[in-house]
Wavefront OBJ file of the C-alpha trace (Angstrom):
o trace
v 106.056 117.713 24.025
v 105.855 121.356 22.226
v 109.126 123.737 21.778
v 108.976 126.902 23.005
v 107.488 128.657 19.952
v 104.705 126.257 19.852
v 103.912 126.884 23.379
v 103.576 130.967 22.612
v 101.781 130.177 19.788
v 99.197 127.950 21.874
v 99.308 130.629 24.791
v 98.447 133.251 21.994
v 95.648 131.286 20.463
v 94.029 130.416 23.651
v 94.139 134.075 24.720
v 92.358 134.939 21.616
v 89.826 132.404 22.050
v 89.216 133.599 25.621
v 88.801 137.257 24.488
v 86.408 136.218 21.605
v 84.328 134.141 23.988
v 84.284 137.242 26.732
v 82.781 139.639 23.900
v 80.269 136.843 22.820
v 78.975 136.126 26.300
v 78.831 139.877 26.739
v 76.680 140.544 23.796
v 74.474 137.511 24.817
v 73.970 139.264 27.958
v 73.140 142.464 26.743
v 71.213 142.248 23.623
v 69.953 145.978 23.643
v 73.708 147.202 23.172
v 73.177 145.593 19.648
v 69.956 147.197 18.865
v 71.671 150.735 19.411
v 73.664 149.899 16.055
v 72.204 151.448 13.122
v 73.363 151.875 9.306
v 73.904 155.516 8.457
v 72.823 156.277 5.021
v 75.302 157.072 2.302
v 76.289 160.672 2.388
v 77.624 160.753 -1.017
v 76.245 159.249 -4.256
v 78.792 156.756 -5.716
v 80.540 158.194 -8.761
v 79.091 157.299 -12.066
v 80.106 154.568 -14.331
v 82.970 155.600 -16.419
v 82.030 156.180 -19.887
v 85.506 154.843 -21.248
v 84.430 151.300 -19.815
v 81.309 151.234 -21.776
v 82.914 152.447 -24.838
v 83.925 150.341 -27.722
v 87.337 149.359 -28.097
v 89.399 151.460 -30.762
v 90.158 149.543 -33.739
v 93.540 147.951 -34.254
v 95.789 149.328 -36.869
v 96.443 146.228 -38.872
v 99.759 147.719 -40.719
v 101.494 148.948 -37.604
v 100.124 146.368 -34.842
v 102.534 144.266 -32.928
v 102.003 140.361 -32.722
v 101.078 141.051 -28.995
v 98.166 143.867 -30.069
v 97.074 141.332 -32.569
v 96.419 138.455 -30.253
v 93.821 140.454 -28.507
v 91.535 140.091 -31.641
v 89.081 137.197 -31.628
v 90.273 133.908 -33.399
v 93.779 135.431 -33.447
v 96.403 133.298 -31.476
v 100.312 133.943 -31.469
v 100.677 131.657 -34.261
v 98.092 133.625 -36.587
v 99.390 136.962 -35.012
v 103.187 136.040 -36.032
v 102.044 135.083 -39.337
v 100.299 138.293 -39.958
v 103.302 140.189 -38.791
v 105.728 138.027 -41.180
v 103.197 138.687 -44.012
v 103.459 142.249 -43.528
v 107.193 142.189 -43.268
v 107.540 140.186 -46.474
v 104.715 141.586 -48.563
v 104.302 145.252 -47.204
v 101.509 146.961 -45.665
v 98.115 145.526 -46.396
v 96.147 147.350 -48.870
v 92.683 145.636 -48.356
v 91.605 143.579 -45.382
v 90.865 140.505 -47.845
v 94.381 140.149 -48.206
v 94.423 138.370 -44.478
v 92.831 135.432 -46.295
v 96.154 134.444 -47.806
v 97.637 133.737 -44.101
v 97.080 130.274 -42.985
v 94.353 130.204 -40.197
v 92.263 133.058 -41.579
v 89.275 132.366 -43.349
v 86.372 133.892 -44.421
v 84.271 133.826 -41.025
v 87.418 134.917 -39.186
v 87.571 138.103 -41.653
v 84.353 138.625 -40.947
v 84.848 138.906 -37.471
v 88.180 140.839 -37.878
v 86.518 143.566 -40.033
v 85.070 145.778 -37.519
v 87.934 145.384 -35.224
v 90.918 146.399 -37.540
v 91.666 149.478 -39.656
v 94.199 149.918 -42.583
v 96.323 152.836 -41.182
l 1 2 3 4 5 6 7 8 9 10 11 12 13 14 15 16 17 18 19 20 21 22 23 24 25 26 27 28 29 30 31 32 33 34 35 36 37 38 39 40 41 42 43 44 45 46 47 48 49 50 51 52 53 54 55 56 57 58 59 60 61 62 63 64 65 66 67 68 69 70 71 72 73 74 75 76 77 78 79 80 81 82 83 84 85 86 87 88 89 90 91 92 93 94 95 96 97 98 99 100 101 102 103 104 105 106 107 108 109 110 111 112 113 114 115 116 117 118 119 120 121
């Protein structure tokens, strides 16, 4: 009915069940043993929250950022990031942030979202 490996697995599971049952019955018969358990207060205070985790992310340099870095910005997906890099390659470095409006997919609202998150090297 069962092959040798299956039989060994069943014996192992049955043994584990038996050991667990014996332990459970032992605890049930001696409830005082559980009362001896107590929680030891923390010996050391946990480390403080890292200030770096709470700090604002550094602005991304628009004129040297890669497409992968630009994708981290809100409202900038892979296509828009590629268009920004292509525009920079064709027309040179951005002199003003308003030049981003020339890129398809970036409007006035998106520019307002990006303004505090990017810098012009």
